[in-house]
C-alpha positions as CSV (number, residue, x, y, z in Angstrom):
1,M,-23.8,-47.7,53.3
2,T,-20.4,-46.4,51.6
3,G,-21.5,-45.0,48.4
4,K,-19.5,-46.9,46.2
5,L,-22.2,-46.9,43.3
6,G,-22.1,-43.6,42.5
7,K,-22.4,-39.7,43.5
8,I,-25.8,-38.2,42.7
9,L,-27.0,-34.3,43.1
10,I,-30.2,-33.8,44.2
11,V,-31.8,-30.7,43.5
12,D,-34.9,-29.7,44.9
13,D,-36.3,-26.3,46.5
14,E,-38.7,-28.9,48.9
15,E,-36.1,-30.0,51.7
16,I,-38.7,-32.9,52.5
17,I,-38.5,-34.1,48.5
18,R,-34.6,-34.0,49.0
19,A,-34.6,-36.1,52.4
20,L,-36.8,-38.4,51.3
21,L,-34.9,-39.0,47.7
22,K,-31.4,-39.2,49.6
23,R,-32.5,-41.3,52.2
24,R,-33.7,-44.2,49.7
25,L,-30.8,-43.6,47.4
26,S,-28.1,-43.8,50.2
27,S,-29.8,-47.2,51.7
28,D,-28.9,-48.2,47.9
29,G,-25.5,-47.3,48.4
30,Y,-25.2,-44.3,46.3
31,H,-23.5,-41.2,47.4
32,C,-25.6,-37.7,47.9
33,Q,-25.8,-34.3,47.5
34,E,-28.4,-31.7,47.9
35,A,-29.1,-28.6,46.6
36,G,-32.5,-26.6,47.4
37,S,-31.8,-24.3,44.1
38,A,-30.1,-24.2,40.4
39,E,-27.5,-21.6,41.8
40,E,-26.6,-23.8,44.6
41,A,-26.8,-26.8,42.3
42,L,-23.9,-25.3,40.1
43,E,-21.9,-24.5,43.0
44,K,-21.6,-28.2,44.2
45,L,-21.1,-29.2,40.4
46,R,-18.0,-27.0,40.5
47,G,-16.9,-28.8,44.0
48,D,-17.4,-32.0,43.1
49,T,-17.4,-34.9,40.5
50,V,-21.1,-35.5,39.9
51,E,-22.4,-38.5,37.7
52,L,-25.9,-38.1,37.9
53,A,-28.3,-35.2,38.7
54,I,-32.2,-35.3,39.5
55,L,-33.7,-31.9,38.4
56,D,-37.0,-30.7,39.8
57,I,-38.4,-29.3,36.8
58,K,-40.5,-26.2,38.8
59,M,-38.1,-24.4,41.3
60,P,-38.2,-20.8,42.3
61,G,-35.9,-18.5,40.1
62,K,-34.2,-20.6,37.6
63,T,-35.8,-23.6,37.1
64,G,-35.1,-26.9,36.1
65,V,-35.9,-26.5,32.1
66,E,-33.4,-23.7,32.4
67,L,-30.5,-25.6,34.4
68,L,-30.4,-28.8,32.3
69,P,-29.3,-27.2,29.2
70,E,-26.4,-25.0,31.3
71,I,-25.6,-28.8,32.9
72,K,-25.2,-30.5,29.7
73,A,-23.0,-27.8,28.3
74,N,-20.4,-27.9,31.1
75,Y,-20.7,-30.9,32.3
76,P,-21.7,-33.0,29.3
77,D,-21.1,-36.4,31.4
78,I,-23.2,-35.7,33.9
79,A,-26.6,-38.1,33.4
80,I,-29.8,-36.0,33.9
81,I,-33.3,-37.2,35.4
82,M,-36.0,-35.0,35.6
83,A,-38.6,-34.8,38.5
84,T,-42.1,-33.7,37.2
85,A,-45.8,-33.3,38.5
86,V,-48.1,-35.2,36.6
87,T,-49.2,-32.0,34.5
88,N,-45.5,-31.4,33.5
89,T,-45.0,-34.6,31.9
90,S,-44.9,-32.6,28.1
91,I,-42.2,-30.6,29.6
92,A,-40.3,-33.4,30.9
93,I,-40.4,-35.2,27.6
94,Q,-38.8,-32.0,25.8
95,C,-36.4,-32.1,28.4
96,M,-35.7,-35.8,27.3
97,K,-34.9,-34.4,23.9
98,Q,-32.6,-31.9,25.0
99,G,-30.2,-34.4,26.9
100,A,-32.0,-35.9,29.8
101,Y,-32.1,-39.5,30.3
102,D,-35.2,-40.1,32.3
103,Y,-38.2,-38.7,34.1
104,V,-40.1,-39.5,37.6
105,I,-43.6,-38.3,38.6
106,K,-44.4,-36.8,41.9
107,P,-45.4,-38.2,44.2
108,F,-42.2,-40.7,43.6
109,D,-42.4,-44.6,43.3
110,M,-39.3,-45.2,44.8
111,D,-38.9,-48.6,43.3
112,E,-39.3,-46.7,40.0
113,I,-36.8,-44.0,41.2
114,I,-34.2,-46.7,41.8
115,L,-34.6,-48.4,38.7
116,S,-34.3,-44.9,36.4
117,V,-31.2,-44.2,38.3
118,E,-29.7,-47.7,37.9
119,R,-30.8,-47.6,34.1
120,A,-29.0,-43.8,33.8
121,L,-25.9,-44.8,35.3
122,E,-25.8,-47.7,33.0
123,T,-26.3,-46.1,30.1
124,R,-23.5,-43.4,31.0
125,R,-21.2,-46.0,31.6
126,L,-21.7,-47.7,28.6
127,E,-21.6,-44.3,26.2
128,L,-17.7,-43.4,28.5
129,E,-16.6,-46.8,27.4
130,I,-17.2,-46.6,23.7
131,R,-15.6,-42.6,23.8
132,N,-12.9,-43.8,25.5
133,Y,-12.8,-47.0,23.0
134,Q,-13.2,-44.7,20.2
135,Q,-10.3,-42.7,21.4
136,Y,-8.3,-45.5,21.7
137,L,-8.8,-46.8,18.2
138,E,-8.2,-43.0,17.0
139,Q,-4.7,-42.9,18.5
140,R,-4.0,-46.4,17.3
141,V,-4.8,-45.3,14.0
142,E,-2.7,-42.3,14.2
143,E,0.5,-44.6,15.5
144,Q,-0.2,-46.6,12.4
145,T,-0.6,-43.7,10.3
146,S,2.9,-42.2,11.6
147,R,4.4,-45.9,10.7
148,V,3.0,-46.0,7.3
149,R,4.1,-42.6,6.5
150,A,7.8,-42.9,7.6
151,S,7.8,-46.3,5.6
152,F,6.3,-44.5,2.5
153,L,8.5,-41.5,2.9
154,K,11.9,-44.3,2.9
155,A,10.3,-45.5,-0.1
156,I,9.9,-42.3,-1.5
157,T,13.6,-41.2,-0.9
158,S,15.0,-44.5,-2.3
159,L,13.2,-44.0,-5.3
160,A,14.3,-40.8,-5.8
161,Y,18.0,-42.2,-5.1
162,A,17.7,-44.7,-7.5
163,L,16.4,-42.1,-10.3
164,E,19.6,-39.9,-9.6
165,A,22.1,-42.7,-9.5
166,K,20.7,-43.4,-13.1
167,D,21.8,-39.9,-14.2
168,H,24.8,-38.0,-12.7
169,Y,23.3,-34.8,-14.2
170,T,20.9,-34.8,-12.5
171,S,21.9,-35.7,-9.2
172,G,20.3,-33.6,-6.0
173,H,18.0,-32.1,-8.6
174,S,15.0,-33.8,-7.0
175,Q,15.9,-32.5,-3.5
176,R,16.6,-28.8,-5.0
177,V,13.1,-28.9,-6.8
178,S,11.6,-30.1,-3.4
179,H,13.0,-27.3,-1.5
180,I,12.4,-24.5,-4.3
181,S,8.8,-25.6,-4.6
182,V,8.2,-25.7,-0.8
183,V,9.6,-21.8,-0.8
184,I,7.5,-21.0,-3.5
185,A,4.4,-22.5,-1.4
186,R,5.3,-20.8,1.5
187,E,5.2,-17.5,-0.3
188,L,2.0,-18.3,-1.8
189,D,0.9,-19.0,2.1
190,L,-0.2,-22.5,1.3
191,P,-2.0,-24.6,4.2
192,Q,0.9,-26.8,5.6
193,D,-0.6,-30.2,4.4
194,D,-0.6,-28.9,0.5
195,V,3.0,-27.6,1.5
196,E,3.7,-31.2,2.8
197,R,2.7,-32.4,-0.3
198,I,4.3,-29.9,-2.9
199,R,7.9,-31.4,-0.7
200,L,6.8,-35.0,-1.0
201,A,6.0,-34.3,-5.1
202,G,9.2,-32.4,-5.6
203,L,11.1,-35.5,-4.3
204,V,9.6,-38.1,-6.7
205,H,8.3,-35.4,-9.7
206,D,11.3,-37.0,-12.0
207,I,10.7,-40.6,-11.0
208,G,9.3,-41.7,-14.1
209,K,12.5,-40.8,-16.2
210,M,13.3,-44.7,-14.5
211,G,12.0,-45.6,-17.7
212,V,13.7,-44.0,-20.1
213,K,16.6,-45.1,-21.9
214,E,19.9,-44.2,-20.2
215,L,20.9,-43.0,-23.9
216,V,18.3,-41.2,-24.4
217,L,18.7,-39.0,-20.9
218,N,22.4,-38.9,-21.1
219,K,22.3,-37.7,-24.8
220,P,24.8,-34.9,-25.4
221,G,23.0,-33.5,-28.5
222,C,19.9,-32.1,-29.3
223,L,17.0,-35.4,-29.2
224,S,15.1,-36.6,-32.0
225,E,11.9,-36.3,-32.2
226,E,10.8,-40.0,-31.7
227,E,13.5,-39.4,-28.7
228,F,11.7,-36.1,-27.2
229,Q,8.3,-38.4,-27.4
230,H,9.8,-40.7,-25.1
231,V,10.6,-38.4,-22.9
232,K,7.8,-37.0,-22.8
233,Y,5.9,-40.0,-21.1
234,H,8.3,-40.0,-18.3
235,P,5.4,-37.6,-16.2
236,A,2.6,-40.1,-16.9
237,M,5.0,-43.1,-16.2
238,G,6.1,-41.7,-12.9
239,E,2.1,-41.3,-12.1
240,H,1.9,-45.3,-12.6
241,I,5.1,-46.1,-10.9
242,L,3.6,-44.0,-7.5
243,T,0.1,-45.3,-7.6
244,P,0.4,-48.4,-5.9
245,I,2.3,-46.7,-3.1
246,V,1.4,-43.5,-2.6
247,D,-2.4,-42.6,-1.4
248,D,-2.7,-39.3,-2.5
249,E,-4.3,-37.7,-5.3
250,E,-3.0,-34.4,-4.9
251,I,0.6,-35.8,-5.0
252,L,0.0,-37.9,-7.7
253,M,-1.5,-35.1,-10.0
254,I,1.4,-32.9,-9.2
255,V,3.8,-35.9,-10.5
256,R,1.7,-36.3,-13.6
257,Y,1.1,-32.2,-14.4
258,H,4.5,-30.5,-13.6
259,H,5.5,-30.3,-17.2
260,E,2.1,-28.9,-18.6
261,R,2.6,-25.3,-19.4
262,Y,0.1,-22.2,-18.6
263,D,-0.8,-22.0,-22.4
264,G,-2.0,-25.4,-22.8
265,Q,1.0,-26.3,-24.9
266,G,2.6,-29.0,-22.7
267,Y,2.2,-32.7,-22.0
268,P,1.1,-35.4,-21.1
269,D,-2.6,-34.0,-21.4
270,G,-2.7,-30.4,-22.9
271,L,-3.7,-29.2,-19.8
272,S,-3.9,-24.9,-19.4
273,G,-4.5,-22.3,-17.0
274,E,-6.4,-23.2,-13.7
275,Q,-7.2,-26.8,-15.1
276,I,-3.6,-27.6,-14.1
277,P,-3.2,-28.1,-9.9
278,L,-1.3,-25.1,-8.3
279,G,1.4,-27.8,-7.1
280,A,2.1,-28.5,-10.3
281,R,2.6,-25.3,-11.5
282,I,4.7,-24.3,-8.8
283,M,6.8,-27.3,-9.4
284,A,6.7,-26.0,-13.3
285,V,8.6,-23.0,-12.3
286,A,11.0,-24.8,-9.5
287,D,11.8,-28.0,-12.1
288,S,12.5,-24.9,-14.3
289,Y,15.1,-23.1,-12.6
290,D,16.9,-25.8,-11.1
291,A,17.3,-27.4,-14.7
292,M,18.4,-24.3,-16.1
293,I,21.3,-23.7,-13.4
294,S,22.3,-27.0,-13.7
295,E,25.1,-28.6,-15.8
296,R,23.3,-31.0,-18.5
297,P,24.9,-33.5,-21.0
298,Y,23.5,-31.0,-23.7
299,R,24.5,-27.4,-22.3
300,S,26.0,-25.6,-20.2
301,A,24.5,-24.2,-16.9
302,M,23.1,-20.8,-17.0
303,S,23.7,-18.2,-14.2
304,S,21.0,-17.2,-11.5
305,K,20.2,-13.8,-13.7
306,K,19.5,-15.2,-16.5
307,A,17.1,-18.1,-15.2
308,Y,15.1,-15.5,-13.2
309,S,15.1,-13.5,-16.9
310,E,13.6,-16.5,-18.6
311,I,11.3,-17.7,-16.0
312,A,9.6,-14.2,-16.1
313,R,9.7,-14.2,-19.8
314,G,7.6,-17.6,-19.6
315,R,5.3,-15.6,-17.5
316,G,1.6,-16.3,-18.6
317,T,2.7,-18.3,-21.3
318,Q,4.9,-21.4,-20.1
319,Y,4.1,-20.7,-16.5
320,S,1.5,-19.5,-14.1
321,P,1.7,-15.9,-13.2
322,E,0.6,-15.8,-9.7
323,V,3.5,-18.4,-9.1
324,V,6.2,-16.5,-11.4
325,D,5.2,-13.6,-9.2
326,A,5.8,-15.2,-5.8
327,F,9.1,-16.5,-7.5
328,M,10.2,-13.3,-8.3
329,R,9.5,-12.0,-5.1
330,I,11.5,-14.5,-3.6
331,G,14.5,-14.0,-6.2
332,K,14.4,-10.6,-5.1
333,L,15.5,-11.6,-1.5
334,E,17.9,-13.6,-3.1
335,L,16.4,-17.2,-1.2
336,L,16.8,-18.9,-4.2
337,S,20.7,-18.6,-5.3
338,P,22.1,-21.8,-5.8
339,D,24.1,-22.0,-3.1
340,V,20.6,-21.8,-0.7
341,V,19.2,-23.9,-3.0
342,T,22.1,-26.7,-2.2
343,S,22.1,-26.3,1.0
344,G,18.4,-26.6,0.9
345,A,18.5,-29.6,-0.7
346,K,21.3,-30.6,1.9
347,E,19.3,-30.0,5.1
348,M,16.4,-32.4,3.7
349,S,18.2,-35.5,2.8
350,D,20.0,-35.4,6.2
């Protein structure tokens, strides 16, 4: 026979037992190797691929009971059958709880051994097929997720551009706020997944302004109380617009809460302190800073120095102290000057 059915390692300190098993298994088409000790068995496993091992429970030195967990730890795909005397069946059953497939009793019934080997190898084959199929499915899901993510990013970008086309005074604002927010998030050493959510939320944080009247958005003077209430609805409107296409609660909460104040005097829900998600607290600072240094229909742009002072003045009232502190550390390094912010926004849109 050519041994096409599989490779089996027979581990037993008695040479006659090994020879008996090898002769019968080989005649049934299995390729067999022998090892007279646990150490020899480990050496054989290091040098060849084995699908099944038959381990004698009682051997001098390291026993089969001790060898079993070592094989399962280093070669988890190997099926294991324990060989035992009748008096050791309780130990054999304990071995099965540790990962052995079956046990056979000495003196051997060769037909029983063949049947046990066949079943063990078939179980091993099915387990490997299931695992490979699961890996295939995971890969397909990952590929599908990547395609969905790409479509989502395109939708996000289109929405942001649609908003800015409606209000030329805020052209580039979303990209700049996204960029500044990312810089602050990295200064706070947030995990990359959180940084990415903040980046995406920044691109659409003002998308709710699509529901705001153009006359109000572009009004050159002060807003009336009614007009201001109309504008204040845009964070909640933004969440409403994005909910059907954004399957990420954190991004939606950043959009909804980026106008909340640390002292609880913000909108739309009057949250305060740590009730406000960190991403929204970061975006509140980034949004305010970019608004301050930008031209608006109702006022001229501030200098960066003046904008820094205004952000610092709002520490603990309008803005989260830890976010302001991070922003100021970055500001001292001059990483948020108008030119850098503008170039950062351009890099993100390219």
